N, C-alpha and C positions, 0 to 999 in steps of 0.2 A: 505494499499499499504506499503510494507516495501522494504526501499532502503539499501541496505549494499553495501559498497565500501570495497573492498580486498586491503588490504595493505600489500606490498610485501618485506618490509625493511628485515635486517638482525636480528632485533629484536622486540621482542613486548612488550609494557607496562605491567608491573605487575597488575596495578589495573586501575580502570576507571578514578581515579584521575590524574595518569601517562599519559593518552591519550593526546597528543601535541593538543595546545588551534586552531591550524589552522587546524587540522584533525576536530575538532567538529565545526568550522566556516565553512568548506567545507559542513560537512554534513548538517548543519543548511541552507545552501544555496541551497543544493538540496532539502531538505524538502520544503522550500519556492516555489521553482519551481514546484515540483509537487502537491503543495495544489492549485497552480493556473490551473494546468491541470487536476487535480480530486477533484473539489471543494466538493462534497458529499462524500467524502472518508477519512477516518482515515490515516495520513502519519507517519510513524515513521522511525527511523533510527538506523541502526548498523554498525559497524566496524569490520571486520574479518581480523586478523593479521594471516598472514599464516605461518610466522616463528615457531610458537609455536604448533600449531594454537590455538588462543583464540577468541572469539567474545564477543566483549561489545555492549548491546543494550544502547542506547544513551536516558537516561529520557528525557519526554517531556519538563521537566524545564530546563536543561541544552541545549537542542536545542533551546528552546523560549528564552534564555538569550544569544543565539549567532546568532539570526537571523539578516540578513542583514538589514540596515536600509534604 
């Protein structure tokens, strides 16, 4: 399962490191919810910034570090 959130702001981050932390936390929450819904599936996340456009696949380690507690 791939969850992609489209971000439509005026600008896009230049690199993965520039992605706002709150966007990463939001995606981690989506991943957590989808893992409950689809327990037998691999769930991954990406952010698509439409201003450029640019797609950032979020590494599993980054998502894991931002999962809700």
